[in-house]
N, C-alpha and C positions, 0 to 999 in steps of 0.2 A: 571825152566831152566834158567841158567845164560848166555847162549849164547857162552860158551867156547867150542872150538873144532869143531863146526859145519861148514859146507860149506856154504858160503854166495854167493848168486846169485843176480845180479842186473837185475831189470826189466826196460827196456828202452823204450822210445817212438819210435814207428816204423816210424813216420814221424812228421813233424811240425804240430802244431794245438793248441787247447785249451784243457787242461786237466781238467776232472771233477772227484772228488772222490765219488760223489753220483749220482744216477739216476735222481733225482729231488730235487729241493731246500728244500722241506719239509720232505725229507727222510734221514735216517741215512746213513753215508758213507758205501761203500762196505766193507772196512776193516779199522782197527785201528792198532796201534802198539801192538803186542802181539797176534793178530788174527792168529789162525791156519788155513792154507789154503791148498786146494787140487790142484793137477796139473789141469790146465785149468780153475780154478775158476776165475771169474771176479774180478778184483782189482779196476778198474776205467774205464772211457770212454775218448776217444780222439775225438774231433770234428775238422774235416777238411773240409772246404767248405760246411758246413751244413750237412755233413754226419758223423754219430757217429760210431766209431769203438771200440769194447770192448778190453780192455787191460787185458790179462789173465796171470796167473802164469804159468811159465814153469816147476815148480817143486812143490811138496808138502813140506810144512814147516811152519815156523812162520815168520810173518812180523816183522822185527826188525828196519826198518827205512822207513819213508815216507818222501821223499825228496821234493816233490812239493805240494803246497797248492791247494785247490779247485779253479777252474776257473782261472788257471794260464796258460799263453801262454808258450809252450815248443817247443824246437827245435828237429829235427831228432836226434835220438840216445841219447837224454838226459835221465839220470837216474831218474826214478820215485819212485821206491821202492827197498828195499833190503830185500830178504827173506833168512832165514837161515834154513838149513836142517841138520839132524843128520848125 
């Protein structure tokens, strides 16, 4: 799949916090570029005031961009991922 003609959807942070790509330091990230995801699949975690919120995909498709690195502070509405669907 070359990524041509698909609809691209941005997954944004619902609030400010620290973004995590993996559930624990010794575990692989939830997704990588090229990962096929289903609607509501967990893509990462957002920690705000010691509470973790799961960041989930709004659509089924393929991860084409990962904008934010692991353990990075993010702001409300900042783009975290781009997912492409056919």
